[in-house]
N, C-alpha and C positions, 0 to 999 in steps of 0.2 A: 562610397561606403559611409554609413551613418549620416545620411542626408537629413533624416527626420528627427534626430536626437537634439534635445535642447543644447544651446551653446554652453551652458553651465556644465553639463555632463561631458561634453567634448573637451572642455578645459581640464576637468578631473582626469579624464582618460589620458590626455597628453602628459599630465604630471606623472602618472603611473608608468607610461612608456618611456619617460626620460630617466626613470630610476635604473641604476646600473646593477644593483644587487637585489637578489630575491628578498632579503630581509627588509630592504627599504620598501618594496612593494607591499609586503605583509604588514608593515608598520603603518602604511598610509591607507590600507584597505578599510579600516573602520570608518575613517572620514569619508571615503568614497561611497560606502554603503549608506552612510547617514545622509549624504547629499542626494542619493537616489530616492531615499524615503521622504525627503523634504522638498523636492523639486515638483512643481505643480504638474507637469506633464507626465511624470513617472510615479508620483506618490500613490495614486489609486491602484496601479498595477502591482507595485511592491506590497501594498497592504493586503491585496488579494493573495499573493504568494505567501506572505507571512501567516495569513489565516489558514492556508493549506498546511503549512508547517506545524501550526498549533494543533490542527486536527489530527495530523499524523502522530504528534506527541501524545495526544489524548488516546488514540487507538493503541499505541504502544503501552501506555500506562494501564489501560484496561486489560490487555493481554498479559501484562506482567502480574497484575492482581490475580487473574485466573490461574496463571502458572504457579504462583505462590500457594494458592488454595489447593492445587493439584498435589504439590509436594507435601503440604500439611496432611492431606488425606492419606498419602502413602506412608508417612511417618506413623500415623495412627494405625495403619494396617500392620506395619512392622512390629508395633508394640503388642499386637495380639498373639504373636508367636510364643510358643512355650519356651523358646530359647532366647527371648528378648532380654532376659536378665543375666544371661551368661556373660562372663567377664570378657569374652572376645567380641561380644555384640553390643552390650549395653552402652559403653562409652562412645561407640560409633553412631548409635541412634541419637545420643545426646549432642554429638558434634554437629550433625546436620540440622538439628533444631536450633543450635546457636547460630549457624550460618545464615538462617533466615533473617535474623535481626542484626547481622553484622555486615553492612554494605560497604563500609570504608570509603564512602563517597564514590563508589563505582557506578558506572552506567548500568541500566537495567539488564542489558545483554550479558555484560561481564559478571554482574552480581549473580544472575541466574546460572551462568556457567559454573561459578564457584559453588552454588547451592547443589547443583546436580552432581558435581564431582564428589561432594560430601555424601550425597544420597547413594552414589555408587559405593562409597566407602562403608555405608551402613548396610546396604543390600548384600554385598559380597560375603561377609562372614555369616550372615543369616542364611544365605543361599547355600552355603556349604553343608548345612544340615538337610538339604534336599529341596526339591521343587514343591514347596508348600502351596496349597490352593490360594493363599493370600497374595501370591504373585500373578495370579491369573488376570490376563487382559492388559497388564501394564509393564511387565518385565519378563524377559525370556531367560530361562535358566538352563544351562547345559550341564554336562557331567564329565568328570575325569576320575582318575584313580591314582593311588600311590601304592608301591610295594615296599612295605617297611623292612623287608628282609630279616624278619625275626619271627619267632614262634608266635602263634596267635595268642592274644591275651586270654586269660583264664575263662572269661565269660562266654566266648563262642562255643557252640556245641561241636563236638568232634564229628563233623559231617562235611560233605562236599557241597559246593554250589553257593547260590546267593542266599543270604539270610537278612531278614529285616531286623532292625535293632530298635529296642524300646527307647523311649525318650531318656530314661535314666542312664541307659548304657551309652547312648550317643553323647550325653552330657559328659560322662566319664572319659569317653574316647577323645572328645574335644580337649579335655584337660591334658590328656596323655600326648596327643599329636599336635596340639596348638591350633587346631581349627576343627570345624564341624565335620561330622561323618554322616552319610545318609544310610549306607548299608555296607556289608562286607561280602567278599567272595572267598570261601575257604577252599584251598587246594591241598590234597594229600600227595606228598612226595615219598618215594621209597629211597632211602639212603642205605647203601651197603657198607656196614662197618667191617665185617669179617666175612670170609668165604662161607657161604651157606647161612648166614644170618642177616636178616633185613630189619631195618629200623624205620618205622613210618613217622614222617614229620609233616605236621600241618602248618601251611603258610597262609597268611591272610592278605588279600588285596582290599584296601579301603576305598570305597567309592564316595565321592562327595560332589555337591553341586557347585557350579561356577556361574557368575553373572555374565550374560551375553550382551544384552542390549535392552533399552527402554522402548516402549511404544508410546511416543509422545502425543498429547492432544494438539489440536490445531493452534492453540495459543502459543505453545512453545515453538512449534514449527515456524510460526510467523516471526517470532523474535529472532530466530536463527536463520532467517531466509537468505541472508547474504553470506553465510559461512562457506568456506572452501574456495578454491581457485575459480570454479565456475560461478559461484555466487559473487565473487569479487569482480569478475569480468562483466557480469550482468549489471552490477551496481555502477561500474564505470560507464557502461553504455547508457544506463538510465540517467546518470548525472549529466551526461553531455547532451541529452535530449529533453529532459524534464526541467523546466525553469524553476520550479519550487525546490527540487532536490539540489540543483546547481546553486541556488541562492543559499540554501542551508549549508552547502559545502563552503561557499565563500564566507559565510558567517563563522564557520569553524576556523578557516584560515585567518580571519580577522582577530582571533584570540591569541595569536602568536605571542604578542608582547606579554599578555597576562600569564601565559603558561610557561614563560621562560623562568619565572621565579618559583614554580612548583614542580615537583617531580612525581612520577607515578610510583606505585608500590614496586618492590623488588620483583615480584612474580609477573609484573607487566612491563618487562623490559625486552622488547623483541630484538632478535639478532639481525633481521633483514628488513628492508624497506617494505616488502610485501606484508610481512607480519605486522608491521606498524600500521599499514593501511587497513588491514583487516580489523585491528583493534579500533582504528579511527571510525570506520563505518558502523562499529558496534557501540560507539559512543565514548570510547576512551581515547581522547584526542591528544593527551599530553605526550606520549612517546612519538607520535607522528609529527607534531609541531616542533618538538625538541630537535629533531633531525635537521631542521632548517638552520639551527644555530651552528652547525659544523662549518668550519672554514673551507672544507672541501666540497665544492658544488656537487660532486658525484654522490655524496651521501644524502643529498636533499631528495625528498620524495617526488618533487616536481622541479623541473628546470625553470630557469628564468623565462624562457620562451613559452613553456607550458602554462605558467602562471598567467602571463599576459593573454595567451590564447583562451584560457577559461574565462577571463574577464570579458574579452571581446565577444566570446560566444554568448555570454549572458546579455551583453549590450545588444547583440543582434536580436535576441528574443524580445528584449524590451522594445526595440525599434519596430519590430513586426507588430507588437501590440499597439504601439502608438499609431502606426499607419492604419491598422484596422479600426481603431477607435475614431480616428479622423474621418475615415470613410463612412462609418456609421452616423457620425454627426452630420455629415453633408447630406446623407440620405434623409435624415430626420428633418433637416431644414428645408427640403424641397417641398413647396406647397402642394398639397393634395387637393385636386379639384373635386369639390363635392357634387354629387348628382343633383342637377337642377330639376326641381319638381315640375316647373313650367315646361321644360323640354320633354319630360316624360308624358305629361298631359297632352302636349301638342302632337306627339307621335300617335297617342291613342285616338285623339280626335280626328287627325288627318287620315288614319287608317280606316276609321269608321266611315268618313265621308267618301273615300275612294270606293269602298264597297257599295255605298248607296248609288254612286254614279255609274258603277258597273251594271246596275239594274236598268238605269235609264240615264244616259249621258246628257240628254237634253234638259234635265231638271235644272232650274235656275239656281244660282248661288244662294239667293235669299231663301229659297225653299229648302235647300240643303241645310242652311244654318238653322231655320225653324225646326226642322226634323231633329237636328243634333241637340238643340236645347231641350226639346221635348223628351228625347231619349235620356238626357241627363236627369231631368226631373223625375222620370219614371224609373230611375236607377238601372237603366239598361247599359249605361256607360259610367264607369267609376273614375272620375277625375278628382285629384287630391286638393285642388284649389277652385275658387269661384272666379269666373272671368266675365268681362263685359262682352256684349254682343259684338262690338267692333273687333274684338280679338278673334272671335270665331269667323267673322267675315274675312279677316286677313288670312287666317289658316285655310279657309275655303278657296281663296284665290290661288294659294300655293299648289293645291291639288286638283284644281278644275281641269278635267280632261280635254276641254275645248280651248283653242287659242283665245286670247282676250278679244281680238277683233271680231272673231266669229260669234263669241258669246254676246257681245254688244250688238252686233248686227241682228241677230235673232231676236234679242229683246226689243229692239226698235221696230222690227217688222211686225212683231206681235202687237205692239202698241198701236201701230198705224191701222191694222185691221180692226181694232176695237173702235 
């Protein structure tokens, strides 16, 4: 195991494995990560992973900016309502506006969650006045009703059924009941006071809108992609398989000492380890790291063995990269044989001479060489270099269809006859 890691890294690993407490591992982790970043064999890979982390941070920042613009646009829409200045609505709209600029050193995901909570706080009282067209496409508004169990106010007509209410009347009803009203339903009841005498009583049911849910744009869905138990499980799987995410998590753990002296806001104090982990992956790491300070190991988010296993998992990823890099370097250093132009020309010339001898195998080598040189001059053969006649003679001997002894014999016989 870890045969290809530098000796310096192996020493650092052994120090971590000798630590008896989780706190000791976390305190040494910054030095370990610094060693990885400054060791020749691992530095380049760590820098690549850190570049990936910065890219992810930039994407998160861009999505956060788009999410803020989306919220600002919805605030502007709320202000167009005729009930925006009502006492039950106005301060709620102002509250969400203030939340945009009050981050309290929160992570983007936690800050956005606070903003959206305030946006719900602003939408709800306005939605009570009815499903205004201003909610179209971004908020779903439902309906409910209350039965005040009293005679209808003086302004409803004495008639049965649903009745629309003017803006002025809805404003007055909101003052009377403490929230907005969309319409009323008047019901006539017969109340018997005495035998033979009936008294008609009109009761009113008030109908008002309630906020159901938002239709978020993709930028907000991206920021909240790890929410919920399913999102948490997916994040754990991603952490254990993606080297950049795992490095990012180890960097979070390395801030253990720094976070011991700071505490999270009161509203960010989770009751369970899972709640702390959800906050951690959303960028709020203080509650998560504070749990390692407990003297009871069962309160720690990760056990001693799990911490070491995460570190070894990351080292395995680093070792794979080192091995692959070494293989690539070896392949790069293998000399590549260049195509020899002479070899190519020889093949062309020899093929041409074979074809000539197929026509008449008794043609002398000297004659074949003469014909070859003539073909080159006439551009019937394209050779990339110029050669001496002796070279062509050597090539001709290689492809001569007749044995050497027979070719010599025939030449001598011919000379005798002359």
